Every structure is written in C-alpha cells, then in structure tokens.
Short mmCIF file of the C-alpha atoms (twelve columns), coordinates in Angstrom:
data_MODEL
# 
_entry.id   MODEL 
# 
loop_
_atom_site.group_PDB 
_atom_site.id 
_atom_site.type_symbol 
_atom_site.label_atom_id 
_atom_site.label_alt_id 
_atom_site.label_comp_id 
_atom_site.label_asym_id 
_atom_site.label_seq_id 
_atom_site.Cartn_x 
_atom_site.Cartn_y 
_atom_site.Cartn_z 
_atom_site.pdbx_PDB_model_num 
ATOM 1   C CA . UNK A 1   120.475 85.342  89.459  1 
ATOM 2   C CA . UNK A 2   117.119 85.124  91.226  1 
ATOM 3   C CA . UNK A 3   115.242 81.832  91.057  1 
ATOM 4   C CA . UNK A 4   111.476 82.224  91.002  1 
ATOM 5   C CA . UNK A 5   109.546 79.618  92.912  1 
ATOM 6   C CA . UNK A 6   106.012 79.699  91.546  1 
ATOM 7   C CA . UNK A 7   103.954 76.628  91.196  1 
ATOM 8   C CA . UNK A 8   100.393 75.972  92.369  1 
ATOM 9   C CA . UNK A 9   100.284 73.471  95.264  1 
ATOM 10  C CA . UNK A 10  96.755  73.489  96.772  1 
ATOM 11  C CA . UNK A 11  94.052  73.984  94.194  1 
ATOM 12  C CA . UNK A 12  93.803  72.115  90.873  1 
ATOM 13  C CA . UNK A 13  90.069  71.966  90.213  1 
ATOM 14  C CA . UNK A 14  88.718  72.897  86.769  1 
ATOM 15  C CA . UNK A 15  87.313  76.315  87.872  1 
ATOM 16  C CA . UNK A 16  90.563  77.408  89.523  1 
ATOM 17  C CA . UNK A 17  92.581  76.143  86.554  1 
ATOM 18  C CA . UNK A 18  90.356  78.005  84.107  1 
ATOM 19  C CA . UNK A 19  90.637  81.273  86.086  1 
ATOM 20  C CA . UNK A 20  94.393  80.887  86.220  1 
ATOM 21  C CA . UNK A 21  94.446  80.362  82.479  1 
ATOM 22  C CA . UNK A 22  92.406  83.512  81.937  1 
ATOM 23  C CA . UNK A 23  94.797  85.531  84.130  1 
ATOM 24  C CA . UNK A 24  97.781  84.056  82.256  1 
ATOM 25  C CA . UNK A 25  96.114  85.127  78.988  1 
ATOM 26  C CA . UNK A 26  95.790  88.690  80.354  1 
ATOM 27  C CA . UNK A 27  99.425  88.676  81.441  1 
ATOM 28  C CA . UNK A 28  100.501 87.522  78.015  1 
ATOM 29  C CA . UNK A 29  98.607  90.373  76.413  1 
ATOM 30  C CA . UNK A 30  100.209 92.842  78.821  1 
ATOM 31  C CA . UNK A 31  103.711 91.614  78.108  1 
ATOM 32  C CA . UNK A 32  103.314 91.362  74.307  1 
ATOM 33  C CA . UNK A 33  101.826 94.855  74.073  1 
ATOM 34  C CA . UNK A 34  104.529 96.340  76.291  1 
ATOM 35  C CA . UNK A 35  107.255 94.530  74.398  1 
ATOM 36  C CA . UNK A 36  105.978 95.935  71.047  1 
ATOM 37  C CA . UNK A 37  105.853 99.429  72.661  1 
ATOM 38  C CA . UNK A 38  109.470 98.982  73.769  1 
ATOM 39  C CA . UNK A 39  110.506 97.938  70.266  1 
ATOM 40  C CA . UNK A 40  109.033 101.265 69.126  1 
ATOM 41  C CA . UNK A 41  111.068 103.271 71.581  1 
ATOM 42  C CA . UNK A 42  108.456 103.673 74.348  1 
ATOM 43  C CA . UNK A 43  109.390 103.243 77.995  1 
ATOM 44  C CA . UNK A 44  106.913 101.023 79.975  1 
ATOM 45  C CA . UNK A 45  106.963 103.413 82.922  1 
ATOM 46  C CA . UNK A 46  105.969 106.356 80.685  1 
ATOM 47  C CA . UNK A 47  102.510 104.914 79.859  1 
ATOM 48  C CA . UNK A 48  101.776 101.496 81.316  1 
ATOM 49  C CA . UNK A 49  101.942 102.469 84.955  1 
ATOM 50  C CA . UNK A 50  99.502  105.292 84.443  1 
ATOM 51  C CA . UNK A 51  97.033  103.002 82.611  1 
ATOM 52  C CA . UNK A 52  97.233  100.188 85.180  1 
ATOM 53  C CA . UNK A 53  96.901  102.704 87.978  1 
ATOM 54  C CA . UNK A 54  93.771  104.201 86.332  1 
ATOM 55  C CA . UNK A 55  92.460  100.608 86.050  1 
ATOM 56  C CA . UNK A 56  92.912  100.252 89.786  1 
ATOM 57  C CA . UNK A 57  90.991  103.450 90.360  1 
ATOM 58  C CA . UNK A 58  88.185  102.126 88.091  1 
ATOM 59  C CA . UNK A 59  88.048  98.802  90.021  1 
ATOM 60  C CA . UNK A 60  88.217  100.696 93.320  1 
ATOM 61  C CA . UNK A 61  84.942  102.391 92.319  1 
ATOM 62  C CA . UNK A 62  83.205  99.727  90.246  1 
ATOM 63  C CA . UNK A 63  84.243  96.574  92.085  1 
ATOM 64  C CA . UNK A 64  84.579  97.899  95.684  1 
ATOM 65  C CA . UNK A 65  82.763  101.107 96.349  1 
ATOM 66  C CA . UNK A 66  79.649  100.381 94.319  1 
ATOM 67  C CA . UNK A 67  79.301  96.850  95.728  1 
ATOM 68  C CA . UNK A 68  80.469  97.300  99.328  1 
ATOM 69  C CA . UNK A 69  78.859  100.175 101.241 1 
ATOM 70  C CA . UNK A 70  81.070  99.637  104.230 1 
ATOM 71  C CA . UNK A 71  84.350  99.265  102.229 1 
ATOM 72  C CA . UNK A 72  86.260  101.484 104.722 1 
ATOM 73  C CA . UNK A 73  86.165  98.491  107.071 1 
ATOM 74  C CA . UNK A 74  88.914  96.422  105.494 1 
ATOM 75  C CA . UNK A 75  87.178  93.217  106.531 1 
ATOM 76  C CA . UNK A 76  84.271  94.222  104.269 1 
ATOM 77  C CA . UNK A 77  86.639  95.596  101.538 1 
ATOM 78  C CA . UNK A 78  88.326  92.173  101.369 1 
ATOM 79  C CA . UNK A 79  85.133  90.362  100.241 1 
ATOM 80  C CA . UNK A 80  84.890  92.090  96.760  1 
ATOM 81  C CA . UNK A 81  88.619  92.681  96.576  1 
ATOM 82  C CA . UNK A 82  89.552  88.975  96.876  1 
ATOM 83  C CA . UNK A 83  86.525  86.649  96.451  1 
ATOM 84  C CA . UNK A 84  86.864  82.993  97.348  1 
ATOM 85  C CA . UNK A 85  87.544  81.897  93.679  1 
ATOM 86  C CA . UNK A 86  90.385  84.431  93.416  1 
ATOM 87  C CA . UNK A 87  91.829  83.341  96.788  1 
ATOM 88  C CA . UNK A 88  92.154  79.864  95.361  1 
ATOM 89  C CA . UNK A 89  93.804  81.132  92.132  1 
ATOM 90  C CA . UNK A 90  96.425  82.966  94.109  1 
ATOM 91  C CA . UNK A 91  96.589  80.383  96.944  1 
ATOM 92  C CA . UNK A 92  95.926  83.264  99.275  1 
ATOM 93  C CA . UNK A 93  96.599  83.075  102.987 1 
ATOM 94  C CA . UNK A 94  95.159  85.782  105.195 1 
ATOM 95  C CA . UNK A 95  97.634  86.763  107.832 1 
ATOM 96  C CA . UNK A 96  95.734  89.587  109.491 1 
ATOM 97  C CA . UNK A 97  92.154  90.630  109.143 1 
ATOM 98  C CA . UNK A 98  91.070  93.648  111.182 1 
ATOM 99  C CA . UNK A 99  88.860  96.663  110.584 1 
ATOM 100 C CA . UNK A 100 91.847  98.961  109.838 1 
ATOM 101 C CA . UNK A 101 94.339  96.431  108.369 1 
ATOM 102 C CA . UNK A 102 94.492  93.295  106.252 1 
ATOM 103 C CA . UNK A 103 97.678  91.496  105.340 1 
ATOM 104 C CA . UNK A 104 97.921  88.477  103.095 1 
ATOM 105 C CA . UNK A 105 100.319 86.177  101.369 1 
ATOM 106 C CA . UNK A 106 99.827  84.865  97.817  1 
ATOM 107 C CA . UNK A 107 101.620 81.610  97.273  1 
ATOM 108 C CA . UNK A 108 101.101 81.483  93.548  1 
ATOM 109 C CA . UNK A 109 100.991 84.064  90.735  1 
ATOM 110 C CA . UNK A 110 99.479  83.217  87.316  1 
ATOM 111 C CA . UNK A 111 100.882 86.498  85.916  1 
ATOM 112 C CA . UNK A 112 104.500 85.425  86.734  1 
ATOM 113 C CA . UNK A 113 103.718 81.983  85.363  1 
ATOM 114 C CA . UNK A 114 102.666 83.445  82.039  1 
ATOM 115 C CA . UNK A 115 105.729 85.678  81.799  1 
ATOM 116 C CA . UNK A 116 107.965 82.677  82.566  1 
ATOM 117 C CA . UNK A 117 106.233 80.620  79.829  1 
ATOM 118 C CA . UNK A 118 106.802 83.484  77.379  1 
ATOM 119 C CA . UNK A 119 110.526 83.455  78.192  1 
ATOM 120 C CA . UNK A 120 110.712 86.889  79.769  1 
ATOM 121 C CA . UNK A 121 113.864 87.942  81.412  1 
ATOM 122 C CA . UNK A 122 114.105 88.044  85.163  1 
ATOM 123 C CA . UNK A 123 114.439 91.855  84.976  1 
ATOM 124 C CA . UNK A 124 111.307 92.067  82.796  1 
ATOM 125 C CA . UNK A 125 109.284 89.792  85.072  1 
ATOM 126 C CA . UNK A 126 110.166 91.989  88.040  1 
ATOM 127 C CA . UNK A 127 109.312 95.143  86.158  1 
ATOM 128 C CA . UNK A 128 106.040 93.693  84.820  1 
ATOM 129 C CA . UNK A 129 105.007 92.559  88.282  1 
ATOM 130 C CA . UNK A 130 105.629 96.028  89.732  1 
ATOM 131 C CA . UNK A 131 103.617 97.583  86.922  1 
ATOM 132 C CA . UNK A 132 100.776 95.060  87.518  1 
ATOM 133 C CA . UNK A 133 100.757 96.013  91.255  1 
ATOM 134 C CA . UNK A 134 99.945  99.574  90.205  1 
ATOM 135 C CA . UNK A 135 96.420  98.275  89.854  1 
ATOM 136 C CA . UNK A 136 96.386  97.383  93.556  1 
ATOM 137 C CA . UNK A 137 98.015  100.749 94.293  1 
ATOM 138 C CA . UNK A 138 95.165  102.446 92.347  1 
ATOM 139 C CA . UNK A 139 92.517  100.490 94.274  1 
ATOM 140 C CA . UNK A 140 94.139  101.520 97.538  1 
ATOM 141 C CA . UNK A 141 94.301  105.141 96.623  1 
ATOM 142 C CA . UNK A 142 90.679  105.193 95.343  1 
ATOM 143 C CA . UNK A 143 89.449  103.590 98.637  1 
ATOM 144 C CA . UNK A 144 91.627  105.747 100.868 1 
ATOM 145 C CA . UNK A 145 94.031  103.028 102.102 1 
ATOM 146 C CA . UNK A 146 97.764  102.787 102.424 1 
ATOM 147 C CA . UNK A 147 99.190  99.786  100.455 1 
ATOM 148 C CA . UNK A 148 102.453 98.036  101.108 1 
ATOM 149 C CA . UNK A 149 104.162 95.311  99.183  1 
ATOM 150 C CA . UNK A 150 106.519 93.388  101.473 1 
ATOM 151 C CA . UNK A 151 107.670 90.675  99.114  1 
ATOM 152 C CA . UNK A 152 107.135 89.451  95.556  1 
ATOM 153 C CA . UNK A 153 107.284 86.043  93.933  1 
ATOM 154 C CA . UNK A 154 108.716 87.859  90.873  1 
ATOM 155 C CA . UNK A 155 111.772 88.784  92.879  1 
ATOM 156 C CA . UNK A 156 112.341 85.274  94.179  1 
ATOM 157 C CA . UNK A 157 110.307 85.414  97.433  1 
ATOM 158 C CA . UNK A 158 108.212 82.456  98.414  1 
ATOM 159 C CA . UNK A 159 105.124 84.681  98.484  1 
ATOM 160 C CA . UNK A 160 103.776 88.002  97.504  1 
ATOM 161 C CA . UNK A 161 102.931 89.621  100.801 1 
ATOM 162 C CA . UNK A 162 100.711 92.751  100.717 1 
ATOM 163 C CA . UNK A 163 99.038  94.904  103.308 1 
ATOM 164 C CA . UNK A 164 96.200  97.354  103.097 1 
ATOM 165 C CA . UNK A 165 95.873  99.827  106.082 1 
ATOM 166 C CA . UNK A 166 93.397  102.493 106.801 1 
ATOM 167 C CA . UNK A 167 95.009  105.931 106.717 1 
ATOM 168 C CA . UNK A 168 95.363  107.360 110.151 1 
# 
C-alpha cells in the first residue's frame, strides 16, 4: 500500500492557512459530489473529467490569456498561473524557468489533505488527483502548451512534479 507523505513544512501564516482551507473545502465538495454520483451509478470519468477539463480551458482564457498578453512566453504565463500566494500554499519550487519550458515541484497538496481527512481510499485519492489535474491539462491545451506530470503526491511521491512546454 502506498504511503502518502503530505504535510506543509514551510509556510504556516494566516493567509496561506486560509487559502489552504479554501482549497480543501473545494476538494471536499469535489469528492462528495463525485461520491454521490458514483452511488447513483455514474462513472467519474464519464463526466467529471470533461467538466474539470472545461474549467481548465475557462481559466486558460480568463486567468491567463486575458491577463497576460505575452502568455506564450512561459516565464510570463507562470505569473498568473501560479501567483506568489499559491506558490506558498503548494510549497512550490521552480526547477526550470525558461521562455519555452517551466518545471516545478509542489511539496504540499491541500486537495490530497482534504481527501485524506474525508477518509478516501488510496485508489480514490489517486483517481481524484488525476481528475483534478485535468484542469491543468485544460489550461495547457487552451494556451497551446504540452503538459507533463512526472510524479504525484497522491501516488506516494515526495512531490507533484509538472512541466509545461511550448509546442514545437
């Protein structure tokens, strides 16, 4: 059985804690809605992925494109994608920051924390995480980037490592 290592280590100020709590609340809504759908015979993959992916497209437009005229430069894309406050929430570490590629590690995930608190199974946590990442996949597609997930806290990795790359 996979052991999830997910506890905040760096930032414990009131703003960061409040933002984490808000994200946990969103994660609880997500799980509880999906769990009720499952009880009614619906497969999460049949509807949730599409909705989260559409949300990513929406954020790709409203959060990135409309607020960042030079978003195709990934160094500029990063600013609205992951503002400083959100970097603290996720305990983000930028590994690579170039015009055509950014790579980062997230050392903490409030979504996973919420699902653990709700008593979700390991299998459900992994599935929920991947569905949640469809939002990032949608943002990447909307902005014309490739998106790679290298590791996930939900699967027992020390970090979630992701990369956005300009399409060549």
